[in-house]
C-alpha positions as CSV (number, residue, x, y, z in Angstrom):
1,M,192.1,183.6,293.9
2,T,192.5,183.9,290.2
3,K,190.4,187.0,290.2
4,L,192.7,188.5,292.9
5,I,195.8,187.7,290.9
6,N,194.2,189.2,287.8
7,L,193.5,192.4,289.7
8,K,197.0,192.5,290.9
9,I,198.4,192.1,287.4
10,F,196.0,194.9,286.2
11,S,197.0,197.2,289.0
12,H,200.7,196.5,288.5
13,F,200.3,197.3,284.8
14,F,198.8,200.7,285.3
15,K,201.4,201.6,287.9
16,S,204.3,200.7,285.6
17,S,206.1,203.5,283.8
18,S,205.7,201.8,280.4
19,A,201.9,201.3,280.7
20,G,201.0,204.7,279.1
21,G,203.2,204.0,276.1
22,I,201.8,200.5,275.6
23,L,198.2,201.7,275.8
24,L,199.0,204.5,273.3
25,L,200.5,202.0,270.9
26,L,197.4,199.7,271.3
27,C,195.2,202.6,270.4
28,V,197.3,203.5,267.4
29,C,196.9,199.9,266.2
30,I,193.1,200.0,266.7
31,S,192.8,203.3,264.9
32,L,194.7,202.1,261.9
33,L,192.6,198.9,261.9
34,I,189.3,201.0,262.0
35,A,190.6,203.3,259.2
36,N,191.3,200.3,256.9
37,T,188.1,198.3,257.4
38,G,184.4,198.8,256.9
39,L,184.2,200.7,260.2
40,S,186.0,203.7,258.8
41,C,182.9,205.6,257.5
42,G,181.0,205.0,260.7
43,F,183.9,206.1,262.9
44,S,184.4,209.3,260.8
45,N,180.7,210.1,261.1
46,F,181.0,209.6,264.9
47,L,183.9,212.0,265.1
48,S,182.0,214.6,263.0
49,F,178.9,214.4,265.2
50,P,178.3,217.8,266.9
51,L,178.1,218.1,270.7
52,G,177.3,221.1,272.9
53,F,175.0,224.0,272.8
54,E,174.6,227.3,271.0
55,T,173.0,230.6,271.9
56,D,173.1,234.2,270.6
57,A,175.9,234.9,273.1
58,V,177.7,231.6,273.4
59,H,178.8,229.1,270.7
60,L,179.8,225.8,272.2
61,R,178.6,223.2,269.6
62,Y,181.5,221.5,268.0
63,P,182.2,218.1,266.4
64,I,183.5,215.4,268.7
65,L,186.9,215.5,267.0
66,L,187.3,219.2,267.8
67,W,186.3,218.6,271.4
68,I,189.1,216.0,271.5
69,N,191.8,218.1,269.8
70,D,190.9,221.5,271.4
71,G,189.3,220.4,274.6
72,L,190.8,217.2,276.0
73,M,194.2,218.2,274.6
74,A,194.0,221.5,276.6
75,V,194.1,219.2,279.7
76,F,197.1,217.4,278.2
77,F,198.8,220.8,277.8
78,L,197.7,221.8,281.3
79,L,199.7,218.7,282.7
80,V,202.7,219.6,280.5
81,G,202.6,223.2,281.9
82,L,202.5,221.8,285.4
83,E,205.5,219.6,284.7
84,I,207.4,222.6,283.2
85,K,206.7,224.8,286.1
86,R,207.6,222.2,288.7
87,E,210.9,221.4,286.9
88,I,211.8,225.1,286.8
89,V,210.9,225.7,290.5
90,E,212.4,222.5,292.0
91,G,213.5,220.0,289.4
92,E,216.1,219.5,286.7
93,L,215.6,223.0,285.3
94,S,215.9,224.8,288.7
95,S,219.5,225.9,288.3
96,M,221.5,227.1,285.2
97,R,224.0,224.3,285.3
98,Q,221.3,221.7,285.8
99,A,219.1,223.1,283.1
100,A,221.9,223.8,280.5
101,L,222.2,220.2,279.2
102,P,218.5,219.3,278.7
103,V,217.7,222.9,277.5
104,L,220.5,223.1,274.9
105,A,220.0,219.5,273.8
106,A,216.3,220.2,273.3
107,V,217.1,223.3,271.3
108,G,219.5,221.3,269.1
109,G,216.8,218.6,268.8
110,V,214.3,221.2,267.6
111,L,216.4,223.3,265.2
112,V,218.1,220.5,263.2
113,P,214.8,218.7,262.3
114,A,213.1,221.9,261.5
115,L,216.1,222.9,259.3
116,I,216.0,219.5,257.5
117,Y,212.3,219.8,256.8
118,A,212.6,223.4,255.6
119,T,215.5,222.4,253.3
120,F,213.4,219.7,251.6
121,N,210.2,221.8,251.4
122,S,211.7,225.3,250.6
123,G,210.3,225.1,247.1
124,S,206.9,223.8,248.1
125,P,204.7,226.5,249.6
126,E,201.9,223.9,250.2
127,T,204.0,221.9,252.5
128,L,206.6,224.4,253.9
129,N,204.2,225.3,256.8
130,G,204.8,221.8,258.3
131,W,208.4,222.7,259.5
132,G,207.2,222.3,263.1
133,I,206.1,218.7,262.7
134,P,209.5,216.9,263.2
135,M,210.4,219.2,266.2
136,A,208.5,217.4,268.8
137,T,209.1,214.4,271.1
138,D,206.4,212.2,272.4
139,I,207.4,211.9,276.1
140,A,205.0,208.9,276.8
141,F,206.4,206.8,274.1
142,A,210.0,207.8,274.6
143,L,210.0,207.2,278.4
144,G,207.9,204.0,277.8
145,I,210.5,202.5,275.6
146,L,213.4,203.6,277.9
147,S,211.6,202.1,280.9
148,L,211.4,198.8,279.1
149,L,215.2,198.7,279.3
150,G,215.0,198.8,283.1
151,N,218.4,198.9,284.8
152,K,220.2,198.4,281.4
153,V,220.5,202.2,281.2
154,P,221.6,204.6,283.9
155,S,218.8,206.3,285.9
156,G,220.2,209.7,285.2
157,L,219.5,209.0,281.5
158,K,215.8,208.8,282.2
159,I,215.9,212.1,284.1
160,F,217.8,213.7,281.2
161,L,215.2,212.4,278.7
162,A,212.3,213.6,280.8
163,A,213.7,217.1,281.3
164,L,214.7,217.3,277.6
165,A,211.2,216.2,276.5
166,I,209.6,218.8,278.8
167,V,211.7,221.6,277.3
168,D,210.9,220.2,273.9
169,D,207.2,220.5,274.7
170,L,207.7,224.1,275.9
171,I,209.3,225.0,272.6
172,A,206.5,223.2,270.7
173,I,203.9,225.2,272.7
174,L,205.6,228.5,271.8
175,V,205.8,227.5,268.2
176,I,202.1,226.6,268.1
177,A,201.1,229.9,269.9
178,I,203.3,232.1,267.6
179,F,203.3,230.4,264.2
180,Y,200.2,228.2,264.1
181,S,197.7,230.8,265.1
182,S,195.8,233.0,262.6
183,D,192.9,235.5,262.3
184,L,193.5,236.9,265.7
185,H,190.5,238.5,267.4
186,F,191.8,241.0,269.9
187,Q,188.6,241.4,271.8
188,Y,188.7,237.8,272.9
189,L,192.3,238.0,273.5
190,G,191.7,240.9,275.8
191,Y,189.0,238.9,277.8
192,A,191.5,236.0,278.1
193,G,194.3,238.4,279.2
194,V,192.0,239.8,281.9
195,L,191.3,236.3,283.2
196,F,195.0,235.4,283.1
197,L,195.8,238.5,285.1
198,L,193.1,237.5,287.6
199,L,194.8,234.1,288.0
200,I,198.1,235.8,288.7
201,I,196.5,238.0,291.4
202,F,194.9,234.8,293.0
203,N,198.4,233.4,293.1
204,R,199.9,236.5,294.6
205,L,197.2,236.5,297.2
206,G,198.1,233.0,298.2
207,L,194.8,231.4,297.3
208,K,195.4,227.6,297.2
209,N,191.9,226.3,296.4
210,L,192.0,224.9,292.8
211,F,188.5,226.1,292.2
212,F,189.8,229.7,291.9
213,Y,192.1,228.6,289.0
214,L,190.3,225.9,287.1
215,V,186.9,227.7,286.8
216,P,188.3,230.9,285.3
217,G,190.7,228.7,283.4
218,I,187.7,227.0,281.6
219,V,186.2,230.4,280.7
220,M,189.7,231.5,279.5
221,W,189.8,228.4,277.3
222,Y,186.6,229.6,275.6
223,F,187.9,233.0,274.9
224,I,191.3,231.8,273.6
225,H,189.5,229.3,271.4
226,H,187.6,232.2,269.8
227,S,190.6,234.5,269.6
228,G,192.5,232.6,266.9
229,I,195.2,231.2,269.1
230,H,195.0,227.5,269.6
231,A,192.8,226.7,272.7
232,T,195.3,224.2,274.1
233,I,197.5,227.2,275.1
234,A,194.9,228.0,277.8
235,G,196.0,224.9,279.7
236,V,199.6,226.1,279.8
237,L,198.7,229.5,281.0
238,V,196.5,228.1,283.9
239,A,199.4,225.8,284.9
240,L,201.9,228.7,285.1
241,T,199.7,230.6,287.6
242,L,199.2,227.6,290.0
243,P,201.0,228.0,293.4
244,T,203.9,225.6,294.1
245,N,206.9,225.5,296.5
246,E,210.2,223.7,297.1
247,E,209.0,222.1,300.3
248,D,208.1,218.4,300.9
249,T,204.4,219.2,301.4
250,D,202.3,218.9,298.3
251,S,201.4,222.3,296.7
252,P,198.2,222.9,294.6
253,L,200.3,222.4,291.5
254,E,201.6,219.1,292.6
255,K,198.2,217.9,293.8
256,L,196.7,218.7,290.4
257,E,199.6,217.1,288.6
258,H,199.1,213.9,290.5
259,A,195.4,214.0,289.9
260,L,195.9,214.5,286.1
261,T,198.8,212.2,285.3
262,R,196.8,208.9,285.0
263,P,193.7,210.4,283.3
264,V,196.0,212.1,280.7
265,N,198.1,209.0,280.1
266,F,195.4,206.4,280.2
267,I,192.4,208.3,278.8
268,I,193.2,211.6,277.0
269,M,196.3,210.6,275.0
270,P,194.9,207.2,273.9
271,I,191.7,208.9,272.8
272,F,193.7,211.5,270.8
273,A,195.7,208.7,269.2
274,L,192.5,206.7,268.4
275,A,190.8,209.7,266.9
276,N,193.8,211.1,264.9
277,T,195.9,208.1,263.7
278,N,193.2,206.8,261.4
279,I,195.4,206.6,258.3
280,T,193.8,204.8,255.4
281,F,196.5,202.9,253.6
282,E,196.4,203.7,249.8
283,A,198.4,202.8,246.7
284,G,201.3,205.2,246.4
285,M,201.6,206.0,250.1
286,M,205.1,204.4,250.3
287,Q,206.1,206.7,247.4
288,G,204.8,209.6,249.6
289,L,207.6,208.9,252.0
290,V,210.2,210.0,249.3
291,S,208.3,213.2,248.6
292,N,209.5,216.5,250.1
293,L,206.9,216.3,252.8
294,G,207.7,212.6,253.6
295,L,211.5,213.0,253.5
296,G,211.4,216.2,255.6
297,I,209.4,214.4,258.4
298,V,211.2,211.1,258.3
299,L,214.7,212.5,258.1
300,G,213.9,215.3,260.5
301,L,212.7,212.9,263.2
302,F,215.0,209.9,262.5
303,L,218.2,211.8,261.8
304,G,217.7,215.4,262.8
305,K,216.6,214.6,266.3
306,P,219.6,212.4,267.3
307,I,222.1,214.7,265.4
308,G,220.8,217.8,267.1
309,I,220.5,216.4,270.6
310,F,223.9,214.6,270.4
311,A,225.8,217.6,268.9
312,M,224.4,220.2,271.4
313,S,225.1,217.8,274.3
314,W,228.7,217.3,273.1
315,L,229.3,221.0,272.7
316,C,227.7,221.7,276.2
317,V,230.0,219.2,277.8
318,K,233.2,220.2,275.8
319,C,232.6,223.9,276.7
320,N,232.2,222.9,280.4
321,I,228.7,224.4,280.5
322,A,227.3,221.2,282.0
323,D,228.2,217.5,282.7
324,L,226.6,214.3,281.5
325,P,224.3,212.5,284.0
326,E,226.1,210.0,286.3
327,N,227.2,206.8,284.6
328,T,226.0,208.2,281.2
329,K,228.2,207.7,278.2
330,W,228.1,209.1,274.7
331,P,226.4,206.0,273.2
332,H,223.7,206.6,275.8
333,V,223.2,210.1,274.5
334,L,223.0,208.9,271.0
335,G,220.3,206.3,271.9
336,L,218.4,209.0,273.8
337,G,218.6,211.2,270.7
338,L,217.0,208.4,268.6
339,L,214.2,208.0,271.1
340,G,213.7,211.8,270.9
341,G,212.7,211.1,267.3
342,L,209.5,209.5,268.6
343,G,207.5,212.5,267.6
344,F,204.0,210.9,267.5
345,T,201.4,212.7,269.6
346,M,202.7,216.2,269.4
347,S,203.9,215.8,265.8
348,I,200.5,214.7,264.6
349,F,198.9,217.5,266.6
350,I,201.2,220.1,264.7
351,A,200.5,218.3,261.4
352,L,196.7,218.8,261.9
353,L,197.5,222.5,262.5
354,S,199.8,222.8,259.5
355,F,197.6,221.4,256.7
356,Q,194.0,222.0,255.9
357,Y,193.8,219.3,253.3
358,P,193.3,215.7,254.4
359,E,195.7,214.5,251.6
360,Y,198.6,216.3,253.3
361,Q,197.5,215.4,256.8
362,N,197.4,211.7,255.9
363,K,200.9,211.8,254.2
364,A,202.3,213.6,257.3
365,K,200.7,211.2,259.8
366,F,202.0,208.2,257.8
367,A,205.6,209.7,257.7
368,I,205.4,210.4,261.4
369,L,204.3,206.8,262.1
370,I,207.2,205.4,260.0
371,A,209.7,207.7,261.5
372,S,208.6,207.1,265.1
373,V,208.7,203.3,264.6
374,L,212.3,203.5,263.1
375,A,213.4,205.9,265.9
376,G,212.0,203.8,268.7
377,I,213.4,200.5,267.5
378,S,216.8,201.9,266.7
379,G,217.0,203.7,270.1
380,F,216.0,200.6,271.9
381,F,218.4,198.3,270.2
382,L,221.3,200.7,270.4
383,L,220.9,201.1,274.2
384,S,220.4,197.4,274.6
385,L,223.4,196.4,272.5
386,Y,225.6,199.0,274.3
387,N,224.6,197.5,277.6
388,K,225.5,194.0,276.4
389,R,228.9,195.3,275.2
390,Q,229.6,196.9,278.6
391,N,228.6,193.7,280.5
392,S,230.8,191.5,278.3
393,N,233.9,193.7,278.9
């Protein structure tokens, strides 16, 4: 009987909307613990261990860390791409008026943090390249915290946050593809382009078997990885070619999205957090928060995100471009903007692309961690206190 109850509790946890965020947070704590104990060296050696094979024609032997950041994260980006396409075809981004609020709010939530970071780092060529770091929102953490509030927040706010975070991810993907790719090899880009065209043809022919998309997609990942563009972009390109529809029956896109959601939330993102949050706390790290790099990230995420999201949402409503979700008030939007400052996964990912030197990477990761904690706690308490105030009136 006890075993049955435990299984039910376990099952209920993994079905809850906050489970992914909780597991991600646990892996962050474990990674920080490893980095600051005697396990650090062994864990670093493990992540550096090469896996794969290599021949004269094919090079597929990389450290485990690269397989995580370029391989597993390509699956994460595949899921993000599927969510973006579904929202465009049949969701919150399917009409201009529906899409206007989350799209413009996301644009504000991207531009203001990037501008804050660039302002602080304009005189520092070594760190200026990190302007993309405070642009991102971690959808798993943000939605996880919002779900902890349950019915204390309007349901429309959760939809608004999900749509905003998806647009935010799309912008981050474009930024990575355009600004964080270098040493382009056009031969490999050409091979990848041919495969992408083939996937589009499969879509136009009405082929619905996922085999026709995923197998060429894996090969396309290899070519994009060698082209100089970050390999994770392959996941998005494959997602955009998958067939979908507005009907009730599951399309190939929706079937794959359902199949990937749990593995991504409960395996891939926790593994990424475990491998990349290994910040070794050192003397002077707190001082790093008041450096140009630290201030750009912390203020970009903690202040830039809510200012950009709130200001663009306000302009959008005042200009009658769109309406706030049902039962949503302006304090809700401010709380949502603060949760948008949870940059974590995507921000760390961009930080790794921005800086080659571990010193800058560690400073950036620590600043992201502090900013995300501040943003998450502030957003949670603002929304909770506003709910109590409403109930007392």
